[in-house]
C-alpha positions in Angstrom: 182.0 249.8 106.6 183.4 253.3 107.1 187.0 252.0 106.7 186.0 250.3 103.4 184.4 253.5 102.1 187.6 255.5 103.0 189.7 252.9 101.2 187.6 253.1 98.0 187.5 256.9 98.2 191.3 257.2 98.6 191.9 254.7 95.7 189.4 256.6 93.5 191.1 259.9 94.2 194.5 258.3 93.5 193.2 256.8 90.3 192.0 260.2 89.1 195.4 261.7 90.0 197.1 259.0 88.0 194.8 259.3 85.0 195.3 263.1 85.0 199.1 262.8 85.4 199.4 260.2 82.6 197.3 262.4 80.2 199.8 265.2 80.4 202.9 265.4 78.2 205.6 266.4 80.8 208.8 268.4 80.3 212.0 266.5 80.9 213.7 269.9 81.5 211.2 270.8 84.2 211.4 267.3 85.6 215.2 267.5 85.8 214.9 270.8 87.8 212.3 269.2 90.1 214.6 266.2 90.6 217.5 268.4 91.5 215.5 270.2 94.1 213.9 267.2 95.8 215.6 264.0 94.9 219.4 264.4 94.7 219.9 264.1 98.5 219.0 260.4 98.3 219.4 259.5 94.6 222.5 261.6 93.8 223.0 264.4 91.3 223.3 261.9 88.4 220.5 259.7 89.8 223.0 256.8 90.3 221.9 256.3 93.9 223.2 257.2 97.4 220.7 256.3 100.2 218.1 255.7 97.5 218.6 253.4 94.6 220.0 254.1 91.2 217.2 255.4 89.0 218.7 254.7 85.6 216.3 252.4 83.8 213.7 252.7 86.6 211.1 253.1 83.9 212.0 249.7 82.6 211.7 248.1 86.0 208.5 249.9 87.0 205.6 251.2 85.0 204.5 254.8 85.3 201.6 254.0 87.6 204.0 252.2 90.0 206.5 255.2 89.9 203.7 257.6 90.7 202.6 255.5 93.6 206.2 255.2 94.8 206.7 259.0 94.7 203.4 259.9 96.2 203.2 257.1 98.7 206.8 256.7 99.8 206.3 252.9 99.6 209.8 251.8 100.4 211.3 253.4 103.5 213.2 255.6 104.0 211.7 257.3 101.0 209.2 259.9 102.1 205.9 260.5 100.4 205.6 263.6 98.3 202.5 265.8 97.6 203.1 266.7 94.0 200.7 268.1 91.5 199.9 266.2 88.3 201.9 268.5 86.1 205.0 268.2 88.2 204.6 264.5 88.5 204.3 264.3 84.7 207.5 266.3 84.3 209.3 264.0 86.8 208.2 261.0 84.8 209.4 262.5 81.6 212.8 263.1 83.2 213.0 259.6 84.6 212.3 258.2 81.1 215.5 260.0 79.9 217.8 258.2 82.3 
């Protein structure tokens, strides 16, 4: 029963985070800067992929909720999980939509 409660609490918190993130209107410029600081090592300076995949048209393959879960959960190794505030995540999403 405790495990089930933790599961629902974690999902509830994640849902609030997603709702808050999607309610924001991010900045592609800020998202680009964030990408260059945190993501280029695996996805390359042009987001065409290195260790990590090419991210061009990622927003056509995954919806924003899936992208948020991927970034915050590191769902596909070797991608790490990132603790990122809602505003920064919104900025990153806006940037990814420009690719």
